[in-house]
C-alpha positions as CSV (number, residue, x, y, z in Angstrom):
1,M,117.3,91.4,105.7
2,T,119.8,92.9,108.2
3,G,121.0,95.5,106.2
4,I,121.9,97.3,102.9
5,S,123.6,94.6,100.9
6,S,127.2,95.1,98.9
7,D,125.9,92.7,96.1
8,T,126.4,94.2,92.9
9,A,124.3,92.0,91.2
10,A,121.0,94.1,92.1
11,P,120.5,97.4,93.5
12,A,120.5,97.2,97.2
13,L,119.1,100.8,97.5
14,A,116.5,102.5,95.8
15,V,116.0,106.0,95.9
16,V,111.9,106.7,95.3
17,V,110.8,110.5,94.2
18,P,107.9,111.3,93.3
19,V,107.2,114.6,91.3
20,H,103.9,116.8,89.9
21,N,105.5,119.5,87.6
22,E,109.2,120.1,88.7
23,T,110.8,120.8,85.8
24,D,113.1,123.5,87.3
25,N,114.3,120.7,89.9
26,L,114.6,117.4,88.0
27,A,118.7,117.3,86.9
28,P,119.9,119.9,89.7
29,L,118.5,116.8,92.4
30,I,119.6,114.0,90.5
31,D,123.0,114.9,90.4
32,E,122.8,115.1,94.2
33,I,121.7,111.9,94.8
34,R,124.1,110.8,92.3
35,A,126.8,112.7,94.0
36,A,125.5,111.4,97.4
37,L,125.3,107.6,96.7
38,G,128.2,107.5,94.2
39,G,131.2,105.2,95.3
40,G,128.9,103.1,97.5
41,P,126.4,99.9,96.9
42,A,124.4,99.8,93.8
43,Y,121.4,101.6,93.8
44,E,118.9,103.0,91.6
45,I,116.8,106.1,91.4
46,V,113.0,105.7,91.0
47,Y,111.2,109.0,89.6
48,V,107.4,108.9,89.5
49,D,106.0,111.7,87.4
50,D,102.1,112.0,88.9
51,G,100.2,113.3,85.9
52,S,102.7,116.6,85.2
53,T,101.2,118.9,82.9
54,D,104.8,120.6,82.0
55,A,107.9,119.3,80.3
56,T,108.8,116.8,83.6
57,L,107.8,114.1,81.6
58,G,110.1,114.9,78.8
59,M,112.9,115.9,80.8
60,L,112.8,112.7,83.1
61,K,112.8,110.7,79.3
62,D,115.7,112.8,78.1
63,L,118.3,112.4,81.5
64,A,117.1,108.5,81.6
65,G,119.0,108.6,78.3
66,K,122.2,109.8,80.6
67,V,121.6,108.7,83.9
68,P,121.9,104.8,84.1
69,E,120.5,104.4,87.6
70,L,117.1,106.4,86.6
71,R,113.9,105.0,86.0
72,V,110.8,106.5,85.2
73,L,107.1,105.9,85.6
74,R,104.4,108.2,85.1
75,H,101.1,108.1,86.1
76,V,98.5,109.1,83.2
77,A,96.6,111.2,85.4
78,C,97.3,113.2,88.7
79,C,96.7,110.4,91.7
80,G,98.3,112.4,94.6
81,Q,102.1,111.7,96.3
82,S,100.8,108.8,98.6
83,A,99.7,106.8,95.0
84,A,103.2,108.0,93.6
85,I,105.3,107.0,96.4
86,W,103.6,103.5,96.4
87,T,103.8,103.5,92.6
88,G,107.6,103.7,93.0
89,V,108.4,101.4,95.9
90,R,106.4,98.6,94.2
91,A,108.4,99.2,91.4
92,A,111.5,99.0,93.2
93,R,114.3,96.3,92.7
94,A,115.9,97.4,95.8
95,P,115.0,95.3,99.2
96,L,115.6,99.1,100.9
97,I,114.0,102.1,100.2
98,A,114.7,106.4,100.9
99,T,111.8,108.7,100.0
100,L,112.6,112.3,99.3
101,D,110.4,114.8,98.0
102,G,111.3,116.1,94.4
103,D,110.9,119.6,95.6
104,G,114.9,120.1,96.3
105,Q,113.8,120.9,99.9
106,N,115.2,117.5,101.3
107,D,119.2,116.7,100.8
108,P,120.2,113.9,99.3
109,A,123.6,114.0,101.1
110,D,121.4,113.1,104.4
111,I,121.2,109.5,102.7
112,P,124.1,107.6,103.8
113,A,123.5,108.9,107.2
114,L,120.0,107.3,107.2
115,V,120.9,104.3,105.6
116,S,124.1,104.0,108.4
117,K,121.3,104.3,111.3
118,Y,119.4,101.5,109.8
119,N,122.5,99.3,109.8
120,E,123.9,100.4,113.1
121,E,120.3,99.3,114.5
122,G,120.4,96.2,112.8
123,G,118.3,96.4,109.8
124,G,115.3,94.2,109.8
125,E,112.0,94.1,108.0
126,R,110.4,96.7,110.3
127,L,112.5,99.1,111.0
128,M,112.3,102.9,109.7
129,I,114.1,105.4,110.2
130,A,113.0,109.0,109.5
131,G,114.5,112.5,108.9
132,L,113.9,115.4,111.2
133,R,114.4,118.5,110.2
134,A,116.2,120.5,112.7
135,K,115.4,123.8,111.3
136,R,112.6,124.0,109.0
137,R,113.3,126.5,106.0
138,D,109.2,127.5,105.3
139,T,107.2,129.9,105.3
140,Y,106.0,131.2,109.1
141,I,102.3,129.8,108.2
142,R,103.6,126.3,106.9
143,R,105.8,126.0,109.9
144,L,103.1,126.8,112.3
145,S,100.2,124.2,110.5
146,S,103.0,121.6,110.3
147,R,103.9,122.2,114.4
148,V,100.0,122.2,115.3
149,A,99.1,119.1,113.2
150,N,102.3,117.0,114.5
151,G,101.4,117.9,118.0
152,I,97.6,116.7,117.4
153,R,99.0,113.6,115.5
154,A,101.4,112.7,118.0
155,G,99.1,112.7,121.2
156,L,96.3,111.0,119.1
157,L,98.7,108.2,117.2
158,Q,101.5,108.0,119.7
159,D,103.6,107.0,116.6
160,D,106.7,108.8,118.7
161,T,108.1,110.6,115.5
162,P,108.2,114.4,115.8
163,D,108.5,115.4,112.5
164,T,106.6,112.4,110.3
165,G,106.0,115.0,107.4
166,C,109.7,115.3,106.6
167,G,109.7,113.6,103.1
168,L,112.9,111.7,103.8
169,K,112.7,108.0,105.4
170,V,114.5,104.6,105.0
171,F,112.8,101.6,105.5
172,P,112.3,98.5,103.5
173,R,110.5,98.1,100.6
174,Q,108.6,94.9,101.8
175,A,107.1,97.0,104.9
176,F,105.6,99.4,103.2
177,L,104.1,96.8,100.4
178,D,102.4,95.2,104.0
179,F,100.9,98.9,104.9
180,P,97.8,99.5,104.1
181,R,97.1,101.5,101.1
182,F,95.1,104.7,100.7
183,D,95.5,108.2,100.0
184,H,97.7,110.9,102.0
185,M,98.8,107.6,103.7
186,H,102.7,108.8,103.3
187,R,101.8,111.5,106.2
188,F,101.2,108.1,108.5
189,M,104.0,105.9,107.6
190,P,105.4,106.1,111.2
191,A,102.0,105.3,112.8
192,L,101.7,102.7,109.9
193,M,105.5,100.8,110.6
194,I,104.2,101.0,114.5
195,R,100.8,99.0,113.4
196,L,102.6,96.4,112.0
197,G,104.5,95.7,115.6
198,G,107.9,97.8,114.3
199,R,109.8,100.9,115.4
200,V,110.4,104.3,114.3
201,L,113.6,106.2,115.1
202,S,114.5,109.7,113.8
203,V,117.5,111.8,112.9
204,P,118.6,115.1,112.3
205,V,118.3,116.2,108.5
206,N,119.1,119.4,106.6
207,H,116.5,121.1,105.3
208,R,116.6,123.5,102.4
209,S,114.3,126.2,101.0
210,R,112.3,126.1,98.0
211,E,115.0,127.5,95.1
212,R,113.0,126.2,91.5
213,G,109.5,125.9,91.0
214,T,106.1,126.3,92.6
215,S,105.2,124.9,96.2
216,K,101.9,122.6,96.0
217,Y,101.7,122.9,99.7
218,G,98.5,124.2,100.7
219,V,97.4,125.0,104.4
220,W,93.6,124.8,104.4
221,N,92.9,122.3,101.4
222,R,95.2,119.8,103.1
223,L,93.5,120.5,107.1
224,W,90.1,118.7,106.1
225,V,91.6,115.7,104.4
226,G,94.1,114.9,107.1
227,I,91.3,115.6,110.4
228,V,89.6,112.1,108.1
229,D,93.2,110.3,107.5
230,L,94.0,111.0,111.3
231,F,90.7,109.4,112.6
232,G,91.1,106.6,109.7
233,V,94.6,105.4,111.0
234,M,93.2,105.4,114.7
235,W,90.5,103.2,113.5
236,L,93.6,100.8,112.1
237,Q,95.3,101.1,114.8
238,R,92.3,99.7,116.7
239,R,91.9,96.8,114.8
240,G,96.0,96.0,114.0
241,S,97.1,92.6,115.6
242,K,100.2,91.3,115.9
243,P,100.1,87.6,116.2
244,Q,103.6,85.5,116.9
245,V,104.2,83.4,114.4
246,V,106.0,79.9,114.8
247,E,106.7,77.5,112.1
248,E,106.4,73.9,113.9
249,T,108.6,71.3,112.9
250,A,106.9,67.6,111.7
251,G,107.8,65.1,114.9
252,Q,108.5,67.4,117.7
253,G,105.8,67.4,120.5
254,G,104.5,69.8,122.7
255,A,105.6,73.7,122.2
256,G,108.6,74.2,119.6
257,G,109.8,75.7,116.3
258,A,111.3,78.9,115.6
259,A,109.4,82.4,116.0
260,R,108.9,84.6,113.5
């Protein structure tokens, strides 16, 4: 794959949005996604309801009857953001994925710029374009904890991504499915792409204050899990291999064939 296709027979881009108890943000965010992508190549919007206990699922089902691009999947019980992203990417029909958080803080208007950057770089099976929130619209303690976590992560993983926590990313579907799957993996997607021998480029994006709903972000309840996951990813990096595969043709003598 060398970039986003204009083939109308199937969606070229899938926007995957994991949500948990986000009733008030559903319709406004879906409207913004449609406004950002309307008039371009065919796309689909894949919402994954991660075991919501409010009216999220009912509202999504109602919206699906009005929005032809919208598909709705649900987890019977809450399994976490990484599991919801994995479910959405696996179910997506498009070869290129865009992810964003369901709380409305990521701006869907930035998706075309990330897709354009992906195409400008030649696309490919191992390229990720990550959003970089130039001006965070969060509380001081959340900004501080993210700054500390990003510094530690970057120093240990060398993932060359200043804002790996930004939910807005564009990447090939198949590359994501090649990642090792574990809880909280969404925080380490750039490192996992690099582990596959890929590249990660960051693009400045808008970041907005949460206007509706309640944040599920907790500083201390994520700290210890994050530390364990960090060392787990370091373990994966040390044991990853990047073989160069050559397909040989019958009858050829010596070294030959096409590298993959």
